[in-house]
C-alpha positions in Angstrom: 0.0 0.4 -0.2 1.3 3.8 -0.9 1.1 6.7 1.3 0.1 9.6 -0.6 0.8 13.5 0.3 -1.1 16.3 -1.3 0.7 19.2 0.4 0.0 23.2 1.1 0.4 24.3 -2.2 -1.7 22.4 -4.3 -5.2 22.0 -5.0 -6.8 19.8 -6.9 -10.4 19.9 -8.6 -11.6 16.6 -9.3 -12.1 13.1 -7.8 -8.8 11.0 -6.1 -8.9 7.1 -6.0 -6.4 5.1 -4.6 -5.1 2.1 -1.9 -3.1 3.4 1.2 -3.7 5.9 3.2 -3.8 9.9 2.1 -3.1 13.0 3.9 -4.8 16.5 2.5 -2.4 19.4 3.7 -3.6 21.5 0.6 -7.3 21.5 -0.7 -9.4 19.0 -2.8 -12.8 19.9 -4.1 -14.1 16.7 -5.6 -14.7 12.9 -4.2 -12.0 10.6 -1.8 -11.9 7.0 -1.8 -9.1 5.5 -0.3 -8.3 3.3 2.6 -7.4 6.1 5.1 -8.4 9.2 4.5 -6.4 12.0 6.9 -7.0 15.9 6.7 -4.8 17.6 8.2 -5.0 21.4 9.8 -4.1 23.3 6.8 -6.4 21.1 4.7 -9.9 21.7 2.9 -11.8 18.9 2.0 -15.1 19.7 0.1 -16.4 16.5 -1.7 -17.7 12.9 -0.8 -15.0 10.6 0.8 -15.1 7.1 1.5 -12.8 5.4 3.4 -12.7 2.6 6.3 -10.6 5.8 8.4 -11.6 8.7 8.4 -9.4 11.1 10.5 -10.5 14.9 10.4 -8.3 17.9 11.9 -9.0 20.6 9.1 -11.9 21.5 6.7 -14.6 18.9 5.8 -17.9 19.7 4.1 -19.7 17.1 2.3 -20.5 13.1 3.0 -18.4 10.5 4.8 -18.9 6.9 4.5 -15.9 5.1 6.9 -15.9 2.7 9.6 -13.3 4.5 11.7 -14.2 8.1 12.0 -11.9 10.5 13.9 -13.3 14.4 14.4 -9.8 16.0 16.0 -9.7 19.4 18.1 -10.5 22.5 15.8 -11.5 20.5 13.1 -14.7 21.9 11.0 -17.2 19.8 9.7 -20.1 20.4 7.8 -21.0 16.9 7.4 -23.3 14.0 6.9 -21.5 10.6 7.6 -21.9 7.3 8.1 -19.6 5.3 10.5 -19.1 2.4 12.9 -17.2 3.9 15.4 -16.8 7.4 16.4 -14.5 9.8 18.1 -15.4 13.6 18.7 -12.3 15.7 20.4 -13.3 18.9 22.2 -13.5 22.2 20.2 -14.3 19.8 16.9 -16.7 21.4 15.2 -19.6 19.7 13.9 -22.9 20.4 11.5 -25.3 17.6 10.1 -26.6 14.5 10.8 -24.6 11.5 12.0 -25.4 7.8 11.7 -23.5 5.9 14.2 -23.2 2.0 15.1 
């Protein structure tokens, strides 16, 4: 499996699909399908995400389907989320609909 990084000076307009993990430090306007998706504190994603593990430390707006979800400190989430396991840390902002279990 590979580890991919979208650096902070990169903006992607379009969908991203792969295996392994992806870390987003930049901007993505499109859908993401990876095993593990990590939005870093500088990352901004607008689109839908399908993943085994989803971690957000940055800004996210869209739909997520994941087995395990972690919404970290200071993350901003406008989200429709379907997950089996959810962790929301103090000061994470969440607006939307969550289905867990």
